[in-house]
N, C-alpha and C positions, 0 to 999 in steps of 0.2 A: 736452405734448399727451397724447393717449390713450396710447399706448405701443406701438410696433410697429417691426418692420422686418427685414431682412437679406438674404442673398445669392442671387444667381442669376448664373450665368456659363456661357454656352454656348461659350466659347472654350477653346482648348487651354492647359493650365497647364504640364504637363511630359509627357514621353514615357516611359511605362513606370513601374513601381514598383520600388523597391529593397527586396527582401525580407530583406536582411541586417539583423540586430539591431544596436543601438548597443552599442559596447564599454563594459565596466564589469563590476562584480561582480554576480553573480546575486542577491545578497541585497538590493540596493537597490531601492526603489520605482521610481526613475527608470529603472533598467535593465529592470524588469519591464514598465513602461509602454512602454518603447522596443521591447521584443520584441513587444508587442501592436499598437502603432501604427506600421505600416509607413510609412517616409518616402516620400511620393508624394501625388498628388492623390486626394481621396476625394469621393464623392457620398453624402449622407445623405438620409433621408426620415423626417419626423415623422408619426406616424399620429394624427390628431385629427379629431373630428367627421365620421368617415367619409371624410376627405380625406387625401391624401398631400401634405405640405408639404416640397418639396425644398430642399436647400441644398448648397453646396460648401464644402469646407475642404481645407487642405493640411497635411500633417505634414512637418516638417523636423527635422533634428538640429542643435542649436546648443550648443556647449560640452559635447558628449557626452550631451545630454539632449533628449528630444523636445519640440518646440514646435508648437502647433496654430495655424493662421491661418484664421479664418473669412473667407470671401471674399464681398464685396458688389460687384455690378456694376450701374451705373445710368446716368443721363443724363450724368453728369460723370466718366466713367471708373470706376476700380475702387478699392475700399477693402479693406484687410486688417487684421482685428482680431486682435492677438496674444494668445494664451492660453498662458502659460508656467507656470501653477500646475497641475502634473500629478502625481498620486500613484497608487500602486498598492497593492492589498490583495487577497490571494487571486488569483482569476482575472480581476479587474476593474481598470480604470483610471478615475480620476475626473479630468475635465478642467474646471477652473474657467473660467467664462466672462468673461474680460476684467475690466471694472470691475463687472460685475453679480453679484448674490448668487444664482448659478445654476451648474449644471454638467451635463456629459454624463457619465453613468456607463455604461461600455461593457465588453463582454467579447468574446472571439473567437467567431465563429459560422461555422466552416469557414475555408477558405483565403481570405485577403484580404477577409474580411467581418467586420463588427461588429454586435452587437445590444445594445440597452440602453435607457436612459431619459434623457430630458431632465427635470431636476429644478430647480424654483425654490424656494429655501430661504426667501425673504422673503414668500412667499404666506401669506395668512391661513388658508387651508385647504390640505391636502396637494395638491401640484401635480406630477404625474408624467405624462409623455407618452412612449409607446414610440417607439423609433427603430431603424432599420437603416442600415448604411452599407456601401458597396462600394468597394474600392480601384481606382484607375485613372482615366484621363482620360475624363470623360463630360460631356454637356451637363446643365445643371441641370434642365431640363425635357425629357423624352424627345422626340425628333423623331418626326413622323409625316408622312404625305403630305398634299398639298393646297396651294392657292395662298395666299400671304400676302394679307391685306386691308389697306386703308388706315387704319391706326390712328394713324399719326403726326399730331401736332398738339396743340392745346390744347382741353380739353373742360370745359364748365361741368357740375359734378357735384353730385349730392345723395345723401348716405348716409342711410339710415333704419334705426334699430335695431328690436329685436323688440317694443318698447313703442309704436312708431309715431312716436317722436321723430326729427326730421330735422336735419341740419346741412349747410352748404354746403362744397364743396371745388372745387379746380381740378386737373384731371388733365393731365399732360403726358406724351406718349408719343413714342418714336422707334423706328424700325426696324419689323420685322414678323416675317418668318421667314427664317432659323432663329432669329434673336435679336430680341426686342423689349425695350426698357428704358423706364423711366418712374418717375413718382412721383405722389403726391397731396399737394397743399398744402391745409391747413385753417386755420381761424382760430386754432387752438391749436398749430400746428406742421405738419411734413411727415411722410410715411410713409417717408422716406429712400429708400435704393436698392432698386429693384425691377427684376427681369429675368425674361424668359420667352419667350413666343412669341405671335404673332398669325397664325393660319392657319385657313382654312376657316371664316371668320366667327367664330372662337372666340379670345378673348384669355385668356391665363393668365400671371400674374405672381406672384412670391413673394419672400420675404426672411426672414432669420433672423439675429439678432445675439447670440444667447445668452440674451437675456431676453425677446424678443418674436419670435413667428413669425407671418407673415401670408401668406395666399393670396388673391389676387384673381382671380375668374373672371368673364367676361362674354361676351355674344354680341351681334354686330351685328344688331339687329332691323329694319334698314332705315331709311328716311328718314321724318322727321315731315312735317307738312303744309307746312312751309316748304322741304322738300327737303333737310333737314340730317340727316346720319347720327346714329343714336342707339344707345347701348350700354346693356344691362341685365345686371346680374349679382349676384354674391354676394361678400362679404368675410368670410373666416374668420380669426379672431384666436386663435391658441393653442388651448387646451384646450376652450373653450366659447363664445368671443365670435363672434357672427354678426350681420351687417348686410346689407341689400341696397343696391344703388346703381344710379343711372341717370346717364348722361352724354350731353351733346349737344355736337357739335363746334362750337366757338366761339373764333375767334382772339382775341376781346376778353374772354374769361372772366377774372374777377378776384374777389378776396375783399374784404370790408370792410377799411378802414384799420386796421392793427394798432396804431396809436398812439391809437385812440379806444375800444378795447374794455374796457380796465381804467382806472379813474380813482379819484380821491379823493372822499371825502364832501364835501358842501357845507360850506364854511368851513374845511376842512383844507388845509394846505400843506406839512406835514412828516410824517415817519414817526418815531415815538418808540418805539424798541425797545432792549432790552439782552439779547442772547442769549449763552449759553455758547459759548466758542470751542472749538477742538479741543484746546486746552491746558486740562486740567481745572482748574477753580478760577478761570479768567479769563473775561472777557466781551468782547463786541464791541458797540459802539453807534456810530451815525453822528456822535454828538457827542464821541467820543474825540478827544484832541489830535492823533492821527495823521491824522485826516481833515479837521480844521478848515482852512478856506480853500482846500480842494481840490474839484475836481469828483469826485463819487463815483458809481460805477456799482454798483447792487445787482443781483445775479443770483440770482433765486429758482430753486432747482434741487433735484434729487434724484439720488443715485447710480444709481437704478433707471431713469432717464429717458434714452432714447437721444438725444432732441433736446437735452437738457441736456449730454450728452457732446459733441455737435456744437458747441454754443455754447462749451463750456469749451475745446475744441481750438482755437477761434478766439481766445478771450479770453486764454488762457495766454501765447502768444507776443506777442499784442498788448500785454498789460500790461507785459511786459519791455521792449518797444520804446518805450512811451509813459509809463511811470510818472514819469520825470524831468520830464515836462511839467507835473506838478501834478495828476495824476489817480490815483485809487485804485479798486480793485474789491473788493467784499465778496460772497462767496458765502453765501447763506442757504439752508442745507440742510434739507430736509424729507424724513425717511426713513420707511420702512414699519414701523419698530419704535419704540416710545415710550422704551425704555431708552436713557439717554444714552450709556453705554459702547458699546452695540451700534451706535447711530447714528453715533457719532464714529468708530468703527472703519471703517464703510463709507465715510464721507466722507474719512477719511485715505487709504484705499486709492485712491479716485478722485483725490484731490489729488496723490498720489505718481505714479500711473500716467500722468496727463495733464499732469504738470509745472505744476500750478497754483500759481504763486508768490504769489498774493494770498491774503488772509485768508478763512477759511471758518468759519461759525458753525453750531451745531446749533440750528435754529430751531423745529422741531416735527415733527409727524407728517404724512405725505404725503397730505393731502387738502385740498380747498378750504376747508372749515370751519376747519381748523387754521390756515391762512394768514390767514383773516379774523379769527380771535381773536387771533393773535399780532401782527397789524398792523391794528388796528381802524379806522385812518384810511382804509383802502381800502374803497370802496363796492362794488366788484365784483372778484372774482378768478376767472380762467377757466382758466389753463394753467400748466404747467411746461414750459419755462422762461418766466419773465416778467422783463423787464429794466427797472429803474427808474433814472432819471437824476436826480441831485441836483446843484444848482449849488453854487458856492463858499460860499453862505450856508446850505446844507443844505436848500434849498427844492426840492420835487419839481417838475421841469420837464417830464418826459415819462415815460410808461409804455408799454412796447412788449410786446405779448402774443405769445408763441410765438417760434419761430426757424426760418427756412428754411435748412437746412444744406447741405453740399456735394453731397448727392444730388439737389438741385433744379437744378443747373446755373446758368443765368443769374440765377435768383432768389436764389441764394446770394451772387453778386457784388453784386446790388442790396442785399441785407441788410447786407453789410459796409460798403458805401458809405454807406448810411443811418445806420448806427451811427457811423461816423467823422464824418459831417456833424454829427450831434447833439452829439458830444463836442467837436468843434472849435468849434462855436458857443458852448458853455458856457465853454470855456477862454479864449475871446477877451473874454469879459465882465469 
């Protein structure tokens, strides 16, 4: 999907901060970072587009070293993204962002305060966003006075970018004040965990996963002619992305069928590709002996893609539980760099961190045109991730665009059930 997401949490994490530094020798980077990163809850703010995009994280000490957990709170509980690649140089610490090619580079700014930059290393142009952080238990979005308004429910939504191009979405919100949670589902995936508040007719939700930072703002502008509440607002994505959005309360709101959006060209029934694997010098093709006579699931993914991370977290344990049934999974990785070694390194890290026991190939560069060229049998490609189901004869039987992840609550359960039904049907044939 487009690429966004992460944390908001107005609940208590821990009580108080532990100001003592981690034990170890003063010469080590880990110890220097530990002295800088006080083990306790923290609240950060990214400064972008004249907005403050808040997020929560927690610093813990594990095996004598600091570990940072980015915290996401949404419709379906809480997620904690573990960031354990932390180094120090001079007066700064660099916190690598989980599976993503990004980092927080921070230094002390007074007692229990940090100042620094969010850096995305895989961006085509320099990507740096200022940030500040304060130690201690705090709400992700600061409280203010006023009555909560009725934001809970399902909303038919339209986003419009600055060129005037629009796309549909379904918004799902819960709560209000002091805590509102929710997400947006689109035809290309979901915006994952969102949390914030809905008070005095104003809605504010945000998320940050280390690679994407989102801030959604809206105002209840009253009822339309049918007497249905309407929201209008802005969507800020990272350093420069901006869209407007309008939502109408509608319990029947839905998106187009995700199995109809991506399809094969007329006359085509198979995908003919041979991509380099993560083992240099070897290749992966659906016609390889390993896959013959089996149901094969192709996962079009990228290590930079949060929805792909969500799908991989589902597929990894699913594959281990089901591979003996005669089913294989192949990840087709499209990365933001064209160089094989760099792309393979990013995909290897993703594979290791998410325990992806299935095969992964380096398929190309992360854009729709690259996918179309590498798999020319596809008539239309819209989103990362896209899941393609091959029957035991290697024939494409279904193509599913996007993935509704755990941040979507009941939609995630429906997504998993639909996946299992599709595979079960093909296995029975």
